[in-house]
PDB file with one MODEL, atoms N, CA, C and O in Angstrom:
MODEL        1
ATOM      1  N   MET A   1     -90.168 166.644 137.610  1.00  0.00           N
ATOM      2  CA  MET A   1     -90.011 166.357 136.029  1.00  0.00           C
ATOM      3  C   MET A   1     -89.231 167.804 135.427  1.00  0.00           C
ATOM      4  O   MET A   1     -88.365 167.806 134.552  1.00  0.00           O
ATOM      5  N   ALA A   2     -89.779 169.014 136.138  1.00  0.00           N
ATOM      6  CA  ALA A   2     -89.281 170.252 135.733  1.00  0.00           C
ATOM      7  C   ALA A   2     -87.706 170.672 136.052  1.00  0.00           C
ATOM      8  O   ALA A   2     -86.939 171.353 135.371  1.00  0.00           O
ATOM      9  N   GLU A   3     -87.519 170.075 137.225  1.00  0.00           N
ATOM     10  CA  GLU A   3     -86.012 170.040 137.777  1.00  0.00           C
ATOM     11  C   GLU A   3     -85.319 169.327 136.813  1.00  0.00           C
ATOM     12  O   GLU A   3     -84.249 169.868 136.537  1.00  0.00           O
ATOM     13  N   ASN A   4     -85.582 168.142 136.106  1.00  0.00           N
ATOM     14  CA  ASN A   4     -84.814 167.191 135.656  1.00  0.00           C
ATOM     15  C   ASN A   4     -84.587 167.744 134.071  1.00  0.00           C
ATOM     16  O   ASN A   4     -83.606 167.397 133.414  1.00  0.00           O
ATOM     17  N   LEU A   5     -85.412 168.460 133.661  1.00  0.00           N
ATOM     18  CA  LEU A   5     -85.328 169.210 132.363  1.00  0.00           C
ATOM     19  C   LEU A   5     -84.459 170.513 132.432  1.00  0.00           C
ATOM     20  O   LEU A   5     -83.897 170.952 131.429  1.00  0.00           O
ATOM     21  N   ASN A   6     -84.383 171.065 133.570  1.00  0.00           N
ATOM     22  CA  ASN A   6     -83.625 172.328 134.067  1.00  0.00           C
ATOM     23  C   ASN A   6     -81.857 172.003 133.991  1.00  0.00           C
ATOM     24  O   ASN A   6     -81.194 172.312 134.981  1.00  0.00           O
ATOM     25  N   ILE A   7     -81.248 171.455 132.937  1.00  0.00           N
ATOM     26  CA  ILE A   7     -80.190 171.046 132.737  1.00  0.00           C
ATOM     27  C   ILE A   7     -78.977 172.179 132.403  1.00  0.00           C
ATOM     28  O   ILE A   7     -77.785 171.872 132.417  1.00  0.00           O
ATOM     29  N   PHE A   8     -79.443 173.450 132.121  1.00  0.00           N
ATOM     30  CA  PHE A   8     -78.415 174.306 131.901  1.00  0.00           C
ATOM     31  C   PHE A   8     -78.454 175.606 132.851  1.00  0.00           C
ATOM     32  O   PHE A   8     -78.328 176.785 132.519  1.00  0.00           O
ATOM     33  N   ASP A   9     -78.710 174.939 134.392  1.00  0.00           N
ATOM     34  CA  ASP A   9     -78.867 176.249 135.441  1.00  0.00           C
ATOM     35  C   ASP A   9     -77.428 176.057 136.228  1.00  0.00           C
ATOM     36  O   ASP A   9     -77.467 176.280 137.438  1.00  0.00           O
ATOM     37  N   PHE A  10     -76.259 175.696 135.700  1.00  0.00           N
ATOM     38  CA  PHE A  10     -75.073 175.339 136.363  1.00  0.00           C
ATOM     39  C   PHE A  10     -73.985 175.681 135.658  1.00  0.00           C
ATOM     40  O   PHE A  10     -74.288 175.878 134.481  1.00  0.00           O
ATOM     41  N   SER A  11     -72.545 175.875 135.943  1.00  0.00           N
ATOM     42  CA  SER A  11     -71.659 176.139 135.220  1.00  0.00           C
ATOM     43  C   SER A  11     -70.539 175.229 135.923  1.00  0.00           C
ATOM     44  O   SER A  11     -70.635 174.886 137.101  1.00  0.00           O
ATOM     45  N   LEU A  12     -69.471 174.872 135.092  1.00  0.00           N
ATOM     46  CA  LEU A  12     -67.984 174.203 135.545  1.00  0.00           C
ATOM     47  C   LEU A  12     -67.088 174.971 135.349  1.00  0.00           C
ATOM     48  O   LEU A  12     -67.153 175.658 134.330  1.00  0.00           O
ATOM     49  N   SER A  13     -66.025 175.110 136.191  1.00  0.00           N
ATOM     50  CA  SER A  13     -64.959 175.702 136.268  1.00  0.00           C
ATOM     51  C   SER A  13     -63.804 174.908 135.563  1.00  0.00           C
ATOM     52  O   SER A  13     -63.910 173.707 135.318  1.00  0.00           O
ATOM     53  N   ALA A  14     -62.776 175.596 135.276  1.00  0.00           N
ATOM     54  CA  ALA A  14     -61.704 174.736 134.667  1.00  0.00           C
ATOM     55  C   ALA A  14     -61.196 173.760 135.303  1.00  0.00           C
ATOM     56  O   ALA A  14     -60.763 172.746 134.756  1.00  0.00           O
ATOM     57  N   GLU A  15     -61.202 174.034 136.869  1.00  0.00           N
ATOM     58  CA  GLU A  15     -60.807 173.097 137.904  1.00  0.00           C
ATOM     59  C   GLU A  15     -61.714 171.912 137.677  1.00  0.00           C
ATOM     60  O   GLU A  15     -61.220 170.835 137.344  1.00  0.00           O
ATOM     61  N   ASP A  16     -62.915 172.043 137.826  1.00  0.00           N
ATOM     62  CA  ASP A  16     -64.180 171.016 137.505  1.00  0.00           C
ATOM     63  C   ASP A  16     -63.725 170.317 136.519  1.00  0.00           C
ATOM     64  O   ASP A  16     -63.695 169.093 136.647  1.00  0.00           O
ATOM     65  N   MET A  17     -63.295 170.894 135.382  1.00  0.00           N
ATOM     66  CA  MET A  17     -63.319 170.083 134.075  1.00  0.00           C
ATOM     67  C   MET A  17     -61.895 169.129 134.276  1.00  0.00           C
ATOM     68  O   MET A  17     -61.774 167.935 133.999  1.00  0.00           O
ATOM     69  N   ASP A  18     -61.119 169.829 134.707  1.00  0.00           N
ATOM     70  CA  ASP A  18     -59.905 168.987 135.046  1.00  0.00           C
ATOM     71  C   ASP A  18     -60.115 167.893 135.725  1.00  0.00           C
ATOM     72  O   ASP A  18     -59.640 166.844 135.289  1.00  0.00           O
ATOM     73  N   ALA A  19     -60.893 167.896 136.973  1.00  0.00           N
ATOM     74  CA  ALA A  19     -61.126 166.884 137.741  1.00  0.00           C
ATOM     75  C   ALA A  19     -61.865 165.821 137.018  1.00  0.00           C
ATOM     76  O   ALA A  19     -61.487 164.654 137.121  1.00  0.00           O
ATOM     77  N   ILE A  20     -63.046 166.190 136.187  1.00  0.00           N
ATOM     78  CA  ILE A  20     -63.665 165.270 135.507  1.00  0.00           C
ATOM     79  C   ILE A  20     -62.774 164.531 134.487  1.00  0.00           C
ATOM     80  O   ILE A  20     -62.867 163.312 134.346  1.00  0.00           O
ATOM     81  N   LEU A  21     -62.109 165.111 133.940  1.00  0.00           N
ATOM     82  CA  LEU A  21     -61.106 164.486 132.966  1.00  0.00           C
ATOM     83  C   LEU A  21     -60.281 163.643 133.424  1.00  0.00           C
ATOM     84  O   LEU A  21     -59.941 162.739 132.660  1.00  0.00           O
ATOM     85  N   LYS A  22     -59.818 163.675 134.542  1.00  0.00           N
ATOM     86  CA  LYS A  22     -59.049 162.907 135.516  1.00  0.00           C
ATOM     87  C   LYS A  22     -59.692 161.420 135.680  1.00  0.00           C
ATOM     88  O   LYS A  22     -59.032 160.386 135.582  1.00  0.00           O
ATOM     89  N   LEU A  23     -61.031 161.481 135.935  1.00  0.00           N
ATOM     90  CA  LEU A  23     -61.844 160.407 135.987  1.00  0.00           C
ATOM     91  C   LEU A  23     -61.890 159.232 135.084  1.00  0.00           C
ATOM     92  O   LEU A  23     -62.157 158.084 135.440  1.00  0.00           O
ATOM     93  N   ASP A  24     -61.621 159.604 133.950  1.00  0.00           N
ATOM     94  CA  ASP A  24     -61.470 158.784 132.617  1.00  0.00           C
ATOM     95  C   ASP A  24     -60.291 157.961 132.765  1.00  0.00           C
ATOM     96  O   ASP A  24     -59.244 158.588 132.610  1.00  0.00           O
ATOM     97  N   THR A  25     -60.163 156.652 133.040  1.00  0.00           N
ATOM     98  CA  THR A  25     -59.135 155.948 133.167  1.00  0.00           C
ATOM     99  C   THR A  25     -58.709 155.072 131.875  1.00  0.00           C
ATOM    100  O   THR A  25     -57.690 154.399 131.716  1.00  0.00           O
ATOM    101  N   GLY A  26     -59.733 155.272 131.052  1.00  0.00           N
ATOM    102  CA  GLY A  26     -59.542 154.472 129.754  1.00  0.00           C
ATOM    103  C   GLY A  26     -60.015 153.122 129.909  1.00  0.00           C
ATOM    104  O   GLY A  26     -59.938 152.409 128.909  1.00  0.00           O
ATOM    105  N   ALA A  27     -60.524 152.593 131.044  1.00  0.00           N
ATOM    106  CA  ALA A  27     -61.105 151.269 131.313  1.00  0.00           C
ATOM    107  C   ALA A  27     -62.443 151.398 131.034  1.00  0.00           C
ATOM    108  O   ALA A  27     -63.043 152.460 131.203  1.00  0.00           O
ATOM    109  N   LEU A  28     -63.108 150.089 130.492  1.00  0.00           N
ATOM    110  CA  LEU A  28     -64.482 150.000 130.224  1.00  0.00           C
ATOM    111  C   LEU A  28     -65.211 149.727 131.458  1.00  0.00           C
ATOM    112  O   LEU A  28     -64.661 148.932 132.221  1.00  0.00           O
ATOM    113  N   VAL A  29     -66.244 150.177 131.788  1.00  0.00           N
ATOM    114  CA  VAL A  29     -66.785 149.887 133.052  1.00  0.00           C
ATOM    115  C   VAL A  29     -68.040 149.108 133.079  1.00  0.00           C
ATOM    116  O   VAL A  29     -68.442 148.452 134.040  1.00  0.00           O
ATOM    117  N   VAL A  30     -68.729 149.267 131.718  1.00  0.00           N
ATOM    118  CA  VAL A  30     -70.066 149.002 131.770  1.00  0.00           C
ATOM    119  C   VAL A  30     -70.327 147.437 131.136  1.00  0.00           C
ATOM    120  O   VAL A  30     -71.036 146.509 131.526  1.00  0.00           O
ATOM    121  N   MET A  31     -69.376 147.599 129.925  1.00  0.00           N
ATOM    122  CA  MET A  31     -69.221 146.133 129.221  1.00  0.00           C
ATOM    123  C   MET A  31     -67.896 146.010 128.968  1.00  0.00           C
ATOM    124  O   MET A  31     -67.345 147.004 128.494  1.00  0.00           O
ATOM    125  N   PRO A  32     -67.035 144.726 129.228  1.00  0.00           N
ATOM    126  CA  PRO A  32     -65.868 144.533 128.813  1.00  0.00           C
ATOM    127  C   PRO A  32     -65.636 145.069 127.232  1.00  0.00           C
ATOM    128  O   PRO A  32     -65.067 146.105 126.888  1.00  0.00           O
ATOM    129  N   SER A  33     -66.167 144.184 126.500  1.00  0.00           N
ATOM    130  CA  SER A  33     -66.057 144.536 124.952  1.00  0.00           C
ATOM    131  C   SER A  33     -67.117 144.273 124.071  1.00  0.00           C
ATOM    132  O   SER A  33     -67.516 143.110 124.135  1.00  0.00           O
ATOM    133  N   HIS A  34     -67.734 145.046 123.213  1.00  0.00           N
ATOM    134  CA  HIS A  34     -68.497 144.685 122.401  1.00  0.00           C
ATOM    135  C   HIS A  34     -68.339 143.915 121.331  1.00  0.00           C
ATOM    136  O   HIS A  34     -69.242 143.358 120.705  1.00  0.00           O
ATOM    137  N   HIS A  35     -66.892 143.868 121.058  1.00  0.00           N
ATOM    138  CA  HIS A  35     -66.361 143.380 120.071  1.00  0.00           C
ATOM    139  C   HIS A  35     -66.114 141.862 120.209  1.00  0.00           C
ATOM    140  O   HIS A  35     -65.795 141.205 119.219  1.00  0.00           O
ATOM    141  N   ASP A  36     -66.253 141.317 121.387  1.00  0.00           N
ATOM    142  CA  ASP A  36     -65.961 140.084 122.010  1.00  0.00           C
ATOM    143  C   ASP A  36     -67.279 139.115 121.772  1.00  0.00           C
ATOM    144  O   ASP A  36     -68.208 139.169 122.579  1.00  0.00           O
ATOM    145  N   PRO A  37     -67.324 138.222 120.625  1.00  0.00           N
ATOM    146  CA  PRO A  37     -68.945 137.676 120.509  1.00  0.00           C
ATOM    147  C   PRO A  37     -69.248 137.036 121.810  1.00  0.00           C
ATOM    148  O   PRO A  37     -70.445 137.206 122.044  1.00  0.00           O
ATOM    149  N   GLU A  38     -68.751 136.470 122.613  1.00  0.00           N
ATOM    150  CA  GLU A  38     -68.924 135.760 123.743  1.00  0.00           C
ATOM    151  C   GLU A  38     -69.558 136.880 124.836  1.00  0.00           C
ATOM    152  O   GLU A  38     -70.706 136.839 125.277  1.00  0.00           O
ATOM    153  N   ILE A  39     -68.729 137.697 125.104  1.00  0.00           N
ATOM    154  CA  ILE A  39     -69.192 138.914 125.629  1.00  0.00           C
ATOM    155  C   ILE A  39     -70.752 139.386 125.262  1.00  0.00           C
ATOM    156  O   ILE A  39     -71.595 139.513 126.150  1.00  0.00           O
ATOM    157  N   VAL A  40     -71.062 139.651 123.741  1.00  0.00           N
ATOM    158  CA  VAL A  40     -72.284 140.143 123.420  1.00  0.00           C
ATOM    159  C   VAL A  40     -73.378 138.934 123.782  1.00  0.00           C
ATOM    160  O   VAL A  40     -74.514 139.223 124.156  1.00  0.00           O
ATOM    161  N   LYS A  41     -72.974 137.687 123.650  1.00  0.00           N
ATOM    162  CA  LYS A  41     -73.935 136.735 124.065  1.00  0.00           C
ATOM    163  C   LYS A  41     -74.115 136.714 125.396  1.00  0.00           C
ATOM    164  O   LYS A  41     -75.291 136.648 125.755  1.00  0.00           O
ATOM    165  N   TRP A  42     -73.369 136.748 126.152  1.00  0.00           N
ATOM    166  CA  TRP A  42     -73.963 136.762 127.592  1.00  0.00           C
ATOM    167  C   TRP A  42     -74.578 138.071 127.939  1.00  0.00           C
ATOM    168  O   TRP A  42     -75.338 138.121 128.906  1.00  0.00           O
ATOM    169  N   PHE A  43     -74.324 139.112 127.255  1.00  0.00           N
ATOM    170  CA  PHE A  43     -74.918 140.304 127.704  1.00  0.00           C
ATOM    171  C   PHE A  43     -76.419 140.157 127.085  1.00  0.00           C
ATOM    172  O   PHE A  43     -77.449 140.426 127.703  1.00  0.00           O
ATOM    173  N   MET A  44     -76.354 139.734 125.907  1.00  0.00           N
ATOM    174  CA  MET A  44     -78.069 139.555 125.361  1.00  0.00           C
ATOM    175  C   MET A  44     -78.950 138.392 126.273  1.00  0.00           C
ATOM    176  O   MET A  44     -80.176 138.455 126.364  1.00  0.00           O
ATOM    177  N   SER A  45     -78.123 137.315 126.935  1.00  0.00           N
ATOM    178  CA  SER A  45     -78.878 136.480 127.544  1.00  0.00           C
ATOM    179  C   SER A  45     -79.286 137.237 128.918  1.00  0.00           C
ATOM    180  O   SER A  45     -80.262 136.809 129.535  1.00  0.00           O
ATOM    181  N   MET A  46     -78.730 138.096 129.298  1.00  0.00           N
ATOM    182  CA  MET A  46     -79.265 139.122 130.645  1.00  0.00           C
ATOM    183  C   MET A  46     -80.611 139.829 130.214  1.00  0.00           C
ATOM    184  O   MET A  46     -81.441 140.097 131.082  1.00  0.00           O
ATOM    185  N   LEU A  47     -80.778 140.055 129.241  1.00  0.00           N
ATOM    186  CA  LEU A  47     -82.043 140.895 128.928  1.00  0.00           C
ATOM    187  C   LEU A  47     -83.082 140.287 129.094  1.00  0.00           C
ATOM    188  O   LEU A  47     -82.912 139.083 128.902  1.00  0.00           O
ATOM    189  N   PRO A  48     -84.290 140.603 129.415  1.00  0.00           N
ATOM    190  CA  PRO A  48     -85.618 140.367 129.482  1.00  0.00           C
ATOM    191  C   PRO A  48     -86.179 139.551 128.188  1.00  0.00           C
ATOM    192  O   PRO A  48     -86.178 140.235 127.164  1.00  0.00           O
ATOM    193  N   LYS A  49     -86.536 138.555 128.078  1.00  0.00           N
ATOM    194  CA  LYS A  49     -87.151 137.696 127.029  1.00  0.00           C
ATOM    195  C   LYS A  49     -88.584 138.509 126.678  1.00  0.00           C
ATOM    196  O   LYS A  49     -89.388 138.795 127.566  1.00  0.00           O
ATOM    197  N   LYS A  50     -88.736 138.751 125.636  1.00  0.00           N
ATOM    198  CA  LYS A  50     -90.009 139.232 124.917  1.00  0.00           C
ATOM    199  C   LYS A  50     -91.115 138.365 124.359  1.00  0.00           C
ATOM    200  O   LYS A  50     -92.084 138.882 123.804  1.00  0.00           O
TER     201      LYS A  50
ENDMDL
END
């Protein structure tokens, strides 16, 4: 747990930041659209029932 909490023990160079920015393609990865009611309904159906 201590290692997980130590998040400020590194730095990113300008080249690292450029490489990270290039990873963003603008495409949604996790959920196609939370604005589409059918997608939201499908996603909610996948959650465990309480």
